Structures are given as structure tokens and as C-alpha cells.
N, C-alpha and C positions, 0 to 999 in steps of 0.2 A: 567254235564249230558246232553245228547242230547235228543231230543223229543222222539225218539223210546225207549230209555232206560227208560225214565220217564213213558211212557205209559206202558211198560212192568212191571215196578215197581208198578204202580197203579193196573194193572191187576192181579198181583201176591200177592199184599199186602205188598210189601217191603217198606222200608222207603226212604225218600229223595224227595218225590213228592211235598210236600209243599214248600220246599226250591227251587225246580225247578220252581214252579209257581211264586215265588217271584222274581227270578232273570232272568227268561227267557224272550226272546223278544216276541213280539206279534205273529210273524210268527211261532216261536217254540211252543207257547201255542196252536196255531191253529193245528199244526201237532200233538201235544199231544192229543188233542180232537179227532182227526181222528183215533188215535191209540187205543183208549179205546174200549174194547169189552163189549158185553152185560153182564149185571150183575155187572159191575164195573162203572156204570154211576154216582155213588155218587160223583165222582171227577169232573163230568162235571160242576155242578153249581160253584164250587170253581175255576175251570179253566175259566169259563165264567166271573166271577168277576175279576180275574187276567187280563184277556184279555181286559175287559172294562177299567180297570185302566191303562194298558199299552197304549191303544188307546187314552185315555183322556190325558195322559202325552204327547203323540206324537202331539195331537191337540194343546195342550198348547204351546209346543215348536214352532210349525208352526205358531200359532197366534202371538207369540212374535217376530218371524222373520218378519211377515207381519207388525206388529206395527213399528218395527225398519225401515223397508223399506218405510213405509208410512211417517214416520217422516223425513227421508232423502228426499223423494220426495217433501214434503211440503217446506223444507228448500231450495231445488233447484228451486222450483217454485217461491218462494219469490225472489231469486236472479235473475231469468229470468224476473220477473215483473219489478224489479229495472232497469235491463239493457234495457228493452223495453222502459221504461220511458225516459231513457237517449237517446235512439235512436230517440224517438219522438222529443225531444228537439234539438238534433243535426240535424235532418231532417228539422225542422223549421228554424234553423239558416242557413242551406244550401240553403233553398228556399229563404230566405231573401237576402242572399249574391248574389245568382243567379239573383234575380229580380233587385238588385242594379246594378249588372254588365250589365244586359240587358238594363236598363234605361240609363246607361252611354253610352252604344253602340248606342242606338237610338238617344240620344242627341248629339252624336259625341264627348263626353268628353273622353279624353284619360287618 
């Protein structure tokens, strides 16, 4: 059932509105609310509850994606920290070897 049909059913007293509110998307429920006419606003509180539920489910899914992304970011940051420590060590070794070669050059040792 599309939102306009559900609003028409609510306005005329036909059945199927509750099922629509259970399975409709948040956008469809919003369209349904806009289609209600005066005198049939008793459906509005139920539609509002259904809309709140749909939005909270969307927020939960978004939060779960954010948690997963954050966990991935933490793992990648740990890898980057480990690689940075290796780079520090290799830089120190390179400085030592460069200094050793410089001292050899100064002293004339081949």
C-alpha cells in the first residue's frame, strides 16, 4: 500500500492502515501524516509512534556502522603507530651509519 492509499483508507475508515504503519518506511509514514484530513487525526499519534520507531531503527543502524568504522580506524591507527616506531628505529640506524661514514671520510679511512 502506498502512502496516499493508506491516508485515503484512514480517512474513509477502511482497513489496512495499521499494517501499513508497521511495514512502511519513515518517508512513507510522513507522507501518510500529510494525507490525513481533519476529523481523522486519531491515526496521527499511531503514525507518530511508528515514525519514531522507524527513525530510532535508522539511528541504530547508523550508530552500528559508526562503531564498525571506528573499530577499523583504531586498528589502522595501531598499525600506523607500529610502522612509525619502526621508522624511528630505521632513521636512527641510518643516522648512525651516516655518521660512521662521515667520520671515515674525515679521517681518510677508505
